[in-house]
Backbone as CSV, one residue per row, in Angstrom:
resi,resn,N_x,N_y,N_z,CA_x,CA_y,CA_z,C_x,C_y,C_z
1,UNK,6.575,-9.122,-42.290,5.984,-9.695,-43.709,6.551,-10.872,-43.165
2,UNK,7.395,-11.213,-42.069,7.657,-12.972,-41.394,6.166,-13.117,-40.891
3,UNK,5.449,-12.209,-39.913,4.552,-12.731,-39.374,3.144,-12.791,-40.620
4,UNK,3.037,-12.235,-41.814,2.525,-12.687,-42.367,2.348,-14.233,-42.978
5,UNK,4.125,-14.267,-43.164,4.370,-15.603,-43.960,3.852,-16.949,-42.853
6,UNK,3.832,-16.339,-41.633,3.770,-17.674,-40.306,2.256,-17.946,-40.455
7,UNK,1.386,-16.963,-40.445,0.018,-17.168,-40.061,-0.513,-17.928,-41.879
8,UNK,-0.011,-17.331,-42.920,-0.259,-18.576,-44.036,0.064,-19.001,-43.825
9,UNK,1.422,-20.173,-43.435,1.641,-21.627,-43.599,0.656,-22.215,-42.047
10,UNK,0.487,-21.037,-40.845,-0.260,-22.129,-40.088,-1.584,-22.427,-40.725
11,UNK,-2.041,-21.575,-41.849,-3.653,-21.601,-42.152,-3.393,-23.294,-43.074
12,UNK,-2.621,-22.864,-43.879,-2.069,-24.055,-44.550,-2.385,-25.433,-44.056
13,UNK,-1.374,-25.363,-42.799,-1.502,-26.527,-41.945,-2.968,-26.911,-41.860
14,UNK,-3.916,-26.199,-41.084,-5.023,-26.322,-40.737,-5.994,-26.439,-41.819
15,UNK,-6.258,-26.067,-43.315,-6.693,-26.610,-44.288,-6.002,-27.964,-44.298
16,UNK,-4.989,-28.173,-44.811,-4.627,-29.687,-44.933,-4.650,-30.414,-44.095
17,UNK,-5.113,-30.265,-42.595,-5.164,-31.234,-41.329,-6.626,-30.884,-41.171
18,UNK,-7.774,-30.486,-41.824,-8.990,-30.330,-41.264,-9.892,-31.385,-40.482
19,UNK,-9.060,-32.515,-40.586,-10.333,-33.551,-39.945,-9.765,-33.654,-38.305
20,UNK,-8.023,-32.671,-38.402,-8.164,-32.599,-36.631,-8.072,-31.559,-36.301
21,UNK,-7.744,-31.378,-34.510,-7.604,-30.144,-34.045,-6.575,-29.514,-33.528
22,UNK,-6.556,-28.512,-33.054,-5.046,-27.799,-33.033,-5.235,-27.021,-31.660
23,UNK,-3.979,-27.048,-30.533,-3.748,-26.187,-29.502,-2.446,-26.776,-29.096
24,UNK,-1.996,-26.370,-28.115,-0.998,-25.939,-27.508,-0.225,-26.430,-26.256
25,UNK,-1.679,-27.196,-25.360,-1.438,-27.815,-24.101,-2.009,-29.353,-24.151
26,UNK,-0.950,-30.327,-24.306,-2.157,-31.303,-24.772,-2.789,-32.110,-22.915
27,UNK,-3.803,-33.225,-23.367,-4.601,-33.507,-22.200,-3.763,-34.430,-21.347
28,UNK,-2.835,-34.800,-21.186,-1.976,-35.781,-20.373,-1.896,-35.295,-19.204
29,UNK,-1.988,-36.787,-18.601,-1.603,-36.228,-16.937,-0.463,-36.809,-16.513
30,UNK,0.032,-36.954,-15.964,1.472,-37.742,-15.129,1.633,-37.525,-14.000
31,UNK,1.006,-38.648,-12.936,1.109,-37.960,-11.668,2.926,-37.657,-11.062
32,UNK,2.871,-36.378,-11.037,3.871,-35.792,-9.918,5.036,-35.216,-11.167
33,UNK,4.763,-35.231,-12.853,5.337,-34.492,-13.815,4.432,-33.233,-14.105
34,UNK,5.037,-32.394,-14.699,4.158,-31.445,-15.536,5.589,-30.895,-16.926
35,UNK,4.601,-29.470,-17.271,5.147,-28.774,-18.168,4.840,-27.621,-18.254
36,UNK,5.728,-26.602,-18.690,5.698,-24.946,-18.961,6.082,-24.744,-20.052
37,UNK,5.096,-23.673,-20.554,4.654,-22.559,-22.005,5.538,-21.552,-21.406
38,UNK,6.111,-20.508,-22.289,6.587,-19.669,-22.720,5.957,-19.106,-24.041
39,UNK,5.043,-18.404,-24.419,4.218,-17.926,-25.041,4.228,-16.403,-25.295
40,UNK,4.906,-16.124,-27.069,4.675,-14.829,-27.211,3.085,-14.979,-27.672
41,UNK,2.627,-13.803,-27.539,1.348,-13.643,-28.283,0.929,-12.082,-29.289
42,UNK,0.643,-12.443,-30.459,0.469,-10.856,-31.191,-0.553,-9.987,-30.121
43,UNK,0.205,-8.875,-30.140,-1.105,-7.896,-29.842,-1.054,-7.747,-28.070
44,UNK,-1.145,-9.039,-27.069,-0.652,-9.204,-26.043,0.087,-9.208,-25.613
45,UNK,1.440,-9.465,-26.127,2.669,-9.387,-25.495,3.006,-11.348,-24.716
46,UNK,3.672,-11.565,-23.771,4.269,-12.773,-23.210,3.164,-13.386,-22.704
47,UNK,3.006,-14.463,-22.548,2.341,-15.473,-21.545,2.983,-16.516,-20.742
48,UNK,3.015,-16.994,-19.799,3.277,-18.502,-19.277,2.266,-19.080,-18.885
49,UNK,2.315,-20.514,-19.134,1.225,-21.630,-18.448,2.320,-23.077,-18.249
50,UNK,1.246,-23.097,-17.702,1.950,-24.889,-17.081,1.127,-26.068,-16.631
51,UNK,1.153,-26.834,-16.704,0.490,-28.089,-15.786,1.177,-28.947,-14.898
52,UNK,0.630,-29.110,-14.324,0.889,-30.460,-13.016,-0.221,-31.585,-12.462
53,UNK,0.166,-32.712,-12.951,-0.066,-33.805,-12.557,0.191,-34.001,-11.001
54,UNK,-1.382,-34.163,-10.262,-1.628,-34.781,-8.813,-1.613,-36.082,-8.708
55,UNK,-2.271,-36.890,-9.532,-2.122,-38.453,-9.473,-2.265,-38.613,-11.328
56,UNK,-2.539,-39.799,-11.610,-2.373,-40.626,-12.969,-3.486,-39.930,-13.719
57,UNK,-4.947,-39.272,-13.058,-5.949,-38.668,-14.046,-6.176,-37.366,-13.671
58,UNK,-5.506,-36.389,-12.488,-6.054,-35.032,-12.208,-4.689,-34.005,-11.997
59,UNK,-4.983,-33.271,-12.641,-3.803,-32.200,-12.302,-4.581,-30.818,-12.330
60,UNK,-3.229,-29.559,-12.239,-3.639,-28.469,-12.147,-3.231,-27.819,-13.537
61,UNK,-3.690,-27.075,-13.935,-3.587,-25.961,-15.101,-3.526,-24.530,-14.982
62,UNK,-2.675,-23.952,-15.432,-2.815,-22.144,-15.022,-2.141,-21.829,-16.394
63,UNK,-2.612,-20.743,-16.977,-2.332,-19.532,-18.010,-2.141,-18.456,-16.875
64,UNK,-0.546,-17.545,-17.020,-0.845,-16.198,-17.033,-0.478,-15.026,-18.012
65,UNK,-1.011,-14.158,-18.243,-0.525,-13.082,-19.423,-1.718,-12.104,-19.350
66,UNK,-1.586,-11.039,-20.358,-2.258,-9.582,-20.436,-3.637,-10.073,-20.432
67,UNK,-4.002,-11.050,-21.366,-5.455,-10.655,-21.361,-5.662,-12.615,-21.394
68,UNK,-4.712,-13.699,-21.316,-5.354,-14.702,-21.209,-5.277,-15.557,-20.005
69,UNK,-5.332,-15.305,-19.287,-5.564,-15.677,-17.685,-6.281,-16.752,-16.689
70,UNK,-6.024,-17.874,-16.700,-6.451,-18.858,-16.186,-6.123,-19.610,-15.111
71,UNK,-6.608,-20.389,-14.109,-6.419,-21.340,-13.003,-7.458,-22.436,-13.251
72,UNK,-6.679,-23.957,-12.824,-8.172,-24.895,-13.019,-7.436,-26.170,-12.703
73,UNK,-8.364,-27.009,-12.914,-8.065,-28.506,-12.606,-8.698,-29.157,-14.061
74,UNK,-7.659,-30.362,-14.113,-7.893,-31.151,-15.590,-7.774,-32.627,-14.977
75,UNK,-8.992,-33.329,-15.665,-9.088,-34.572,-15.569,-9.144,-35.291,-16.484
76,UNK,-8.107,-36.177,-16.600,-7.735,-36.698,-18.184,-8.705,-37.967,-18.281
77,UNK,-9.423,-38.659,-19.308,-10.678,-39.250,-19.630,-9.486,-40.567,-20.541
78,UNK,-8.483,-39.954,-21.466,-8.057,-40.901,-22.324,-6.714,-40.136,-22.190
79,UNK,-5.831,-40.774,-23.319,-5.048,-40.191,-23.395,-4.795,-38.985,-24.514
80,UNK,-5.992,-38.744,-25.275,-6.248,-37.954,-26.028,-7.376,-37.120,-25.838
81,UNK,-7.901,-36.791,-24.694,-9.127,-35.868,-24.244,-9.006,-35.759,-22.729
82,UNK,-9.114,-34.536,-22.242,-9.306,-34.224,-20.992,-10.451,-33.278,-20.953
83,UNK,-11.031,-32.923,-19.511,-12.331,-32.564,-19.006,-11.245,-31.585,-17.916
84,UNK,-11.651,-29.842,-18.181,-11.399,-28.686,-17.346,-12.202,-27.937,-16.935
85,UNK,-11.853,-27.497,-15.737,-12.999,-26.776,-15.053,-12.200,-25.618,-14.014
86,UNK,-12.451,-24.319,-14.084,-11.775,-23.712,-13.216,-12.274,-21.999,-13.272
87,UNK,-11.368,-21.098,-13.302,-11.951,-19.632,-13.636,-10.539,-18.984,-14.529
88,UNK,-11.218,-18.054,-15.478,-10.595,-17.626,-16.773,-10.981,-16.096,-16.120
89,UNK,-9.735,-15.394,-15.543,-9.522,-13.928,-15.116,-10.438,-14.203,-14.231
90,UNK,-11.509,-13.527,-13.614,-12.609,-14.133,-12.510,-13.900,-14.859,-12.892
91,UNK,-13.813,-15.157,-14.378,-15.243,-15.754,-14.678,-15.357,-17.526,-14.630
92,UNK,-16.088,-18.459,-14.341,-16.216,-19.261,-14.247,-15.859,-20.017,-15.576
93,UNK,-14.910,-21.454,-15.583,-15.145,-22.183,-17.160,-15.206,-23.107,-16.841
94,UNK,-15.719,-23.894,-17.753,-15.471,-25.275,-18.370,-15.162,-25.749,-19.950
95,UNK,-14.679,-26.770,-19.940,-13.874,-27.061,-21.158,-13.214,-28.110,-21.681
96,UNK,-12.908,-28.376,-22.474,-12.003,-30.084,-23.213,-10.817,-29.421,-23.677
97,UNK,-9.923,-30.349,-23.862,-8.312,-30.279,-23.871,-8.300,-31.744,-24.795
98,UNK,-7.866,-31.366,-25.928,-7.080,-32.897,-26.501,-6.213,-32.733,-27.561
99,UNK,-5.861,-34.130,-27.779,-4.465,-33.689,-28.705,-5.019,-35.267,-30.092
100,UNK,-4.364,-34.852,-31.415,-4.093,-35.697,-32.071,-2.570,-36.027,-32.879
101,UNK,-2.251,-36.838,-33.395,-1.206,-37.278,-34.168,-0.798,-36.594,-35.326
102,UNK,-0.346,-35.734,-35.979,-0.516,-35.526,-37.698,0.402,-36.422,-38.269
103,UNK,1.722,-36.256,-37.853,2.870,-37.120,-38.400,3.657,-37.829,-36.944
104,UNK,4.868,-38.035,-37.553,5.242,-38.682,-36.399,5.738,-37.668,-35.679
105,UNK,6.428,-36.484,-36.488,7.116,-35.135,-35.801,6.073,-34.059,-34.966
106,UNK,4.898,-34.243,-35.667,3.790,-32.769,-35.290,2.432,-33.128,-34.678
107,UNK,2.087,-32.716,-33.712,1.255,-32.608,-32.955,0.393,-32.009,-32.730
108,UNK,-1.156,-32.113,-33.269,-1.599,-31.326,-33.184,-2.750,-31.224,-31.903
109,UNK,-3.171,-30.279,-31.205,-3.479,-29.984,-29.762,-5.000,-29.002,-30.399
110,UNK,-5.824,-28.686,-28.946,-6.694,-28.166,-28.957,-7.404,-27.744,-27.363
111,UNK,-8.230,-26.457,-27.318,-8.519,-26.742,-25.656,-9.417,-25.695,-26.273
112,UNK,-10.627,-25.994,-25.637,-12.226,-25.387,-26.002,-12.808,-25.191,-24.793
113,UNK,-13.295,-23.884,-23.986,-13.543,-24.125,-22.920,-14.554,-22.659,-23.221
114,UNK,-15.903,-22.825,-22.298,-16.902,-22.039,-22.668,-16.885,-21.090,-21.077
115,UNK,-16.712,-19.516,-20.979,-16.947,-19.046,-19.861,-17.800,-18.150,-20.062
116,UNK,-18.229,-16.847,-18.929,-18.420,-15.973,-19.001,-18.245,-14.542,-19.005
117,UNK,-17.248,-14.693,-19.666,-16.420,-13.329,-20.023,-17.453,-12.046,-20.083
118,UNK,-16.743,-11.429,-18.669,-17.800,-10.028,-18.460,-19.089,-9.935,-18.420
119,UNK,-19.620,-11.422,-18.144,-20.930,-11.033,-18.353,-21.470,-11.617,-19.480
120,UNK,-21.067,-12.062,-20.388,-21.945,-12.720,-21.634,-21.415,-14.200,-21.747
121,UNK,-21.485,-15.068,-22.327,-21.278,-16.366,-22.593,-20.249,-16.086,-23.882
122,UNK,-18.835,-16.703,-23.704,-18.176,-16.657,-24.738,-17.117,-17.840,-24.896
123,UNK,-16.745,-18.178,-25.768,-16.074,-19.541,-26.104,-14.697,-18.977,-26.321
124,UNK,-13.403,-19.777,-25.512,-12.160,-19.373,-25.309,-11.616,-20.191,-26.013
125,UNK,-10.539,-20.308,-27.161,-10.361,-21.155,-27.634,-8.558,-21.321,-27.744
126,UNK,-8.071,-22.296,-27.803,-6.165,-21.989,-27.922,-6.158,-23.432,-28.789
127,UNK,-5.745,-23.193,-30.125,-5.519,-24.438,-31.045,-4.357,-23.980,-31.855
128,UNK,-3.792,-25.054,-32.001,-1.704,-25.151,-32.144,-1.211,-26.830,-32.610
129,UNK,0.002,-26.304,-33.149,0.605,-27.954,-33.694,2.282,-27.514,-32.783
130,UNK,2.596,-28.713,-32.123,3.818,-29.190,-31.569,4.215,-29.869,-32.086
131,UNK,5.959,-29.629,-32.248,7.065,-30.864,-32.346,8.013,-30.539,-31.698
132,UNK,8.308,-31.850,-31.160,9.525,-32.067,-30.188,10.488,-31.772,-30.778
133,UNK,11.932,-31.035,-30.135,12.696,-30.976,-29.759,13.720,-31.622,-29.642
134,UNK,13.507,-32.402,-28.549,14.261,-33.478,-27.800,13.049,-33.817,-26.678
135,UNK,13.438,-34.893,-25.652,12.340,-35.626,-24.968,11.259,-34.297,-24.100
136,UNK,12.626,-33.483,-23.533,11.790,-32.299,-22.703,11.085,-30.845,-23.233
137,UNK,11.976,-30.931,-24.253,11.645,-29.568,-24.983,11.416,-29.462,-26.266
138,UNK,10.235,-28.655,-26.447,8.883,-28.465,-27.695,9.107,-27.114,-28.355
139,UNK,8.453,-26.955,-29.480,8.125,-25.798,-29.989,6.900,-25.869,-30.362
140,UNK,6.362,-24.865,-30.324,4.556,-24.209,-30.538,4.354,-23.392,-31.111
141,UNK,3.267,-23.397,-32.699,3.025,-22.333,-32.829,1.299,-22.716,-32.642
142,UNK,0.386,-21.295,-33.069,-0.977,-21.431,-33.266,-1.349,-20.300,-32.464
143,UNK,-3.017,-20.882,-32.622,-3.957,-19.287,-32.329,-4.553,-19.760,-31.160
144,UNK,-4.766,-18.314,-30.414,-5.086,-18.491,-29.578,-6.769,-17.231,-29.155
145,UNK,-7.861,-16.990,-28.663,-8.668,-16.293,-28.438,-10.311,-16.160,-28.180
146,UNK,-10.712,-15.676,-28.353,-12.531,-15.824,-27.461,-13.211,-15.530,-29.317
147,UNK,-14.325,-16.159,-29.070,-15.538,-16.163,-30.069,-16.888,-15.887,-28.988
148,UNK,-16.965,-14.223,-28.903,-18.385,-13.376,-28.635,-18.386,-12.383,-29.439
149,UNK,-19.017,-11.390,-28.600,-19.329,-10.317,-29.059,-17.957,-9.498,-28.890
150,UNK,-16.626,-9.733,-28.623,-15.948,-8.978,-28.879,-14.642,-9.766,-29.383
151,UNK,-15.074,-10.733,-30.799,-14.099,-11.462,-30.806,-12.970,-11.112,-31.013
152,UNK,-11.972,-12.403,-31.356,-10.055,-12.131,-31.119,-10.099,-13.528,-31.534
153,UNK,-8.772,-12.945,-32.353,-7.899,-14.341,-32.814,-6.480,-13.528,-32.616
154,UNK,-5.927,-14.366,-32.207,-3.988,-13.371,-32.246,-3.187,-15.084,-32.052
155,UNK,-2.004,-14.654,-32.862,-1.591,-15.795,-33.492,-0.312,-15.815,-31.915
156,UNK,0.270,-17.278,-31.804,0.918,-17.396,-30.416,2.079,-18.588,-31.041
157,UNK,3.381,-18.284,-30.345,4.399,-19.059,-30.761,5.268,-18.880,-29.082
158,UNK,6.048,-20.349,-29.464,6.413,-20.228,-28.087,7.232,-21.584,-27.666
159,UNK,7.928,-21.807,-26.549,8.730,-23.285,-26.081,7.844,-23.869,-24.934
160,UNK,7.974,-25.144,-24.986,7.235,-25.659,-24.151,8.441,-26.356,-23.347
161,UNK,8.380,-26.640,-21.967,9.229,-28.023,-21.266,8.645,-28.626,-20.059
162,UNK,8.947,-30.260,-20.729,8.149,-31.510,-19.594,9.463,-30.952,-18.300
163,UNK,8.542,-31.709,-17.163,9.956,-31.987,-16.432,8.724,-33.078,-15.309
């Protein structure tokens, strides 16, 4: 019942703010600073992810989990958009990562990656919202999945820590 209510609330947010996109890791890269995310993903268990800035424009990004594993680089174009490239599982991917402020307390984030999952072209997506608890800790909720011949959509909930 709680899961259904949370999905309903997230869908309402997505419909209400349809001009914005959503996800769980922002495009911002800061030299020698980073972030870590711990997420519970429906039907797939636990996922850990993070970003670390090598300089003010280039950073490393990673996510490790049951079926959502990737390692790549992130190039920040501006405060709201970054280009991504790397490996998702053992397949190459290229994509974008962005953000948009929805309210003073709510940030919408998105990540869209094209990959050749199991030999077929696939769109890997990560859409959600984030709210800060304090300057270093935040709560996140959203959806993660693939659009291909084995499409999936999974709810994810978790926390993030900036260092």
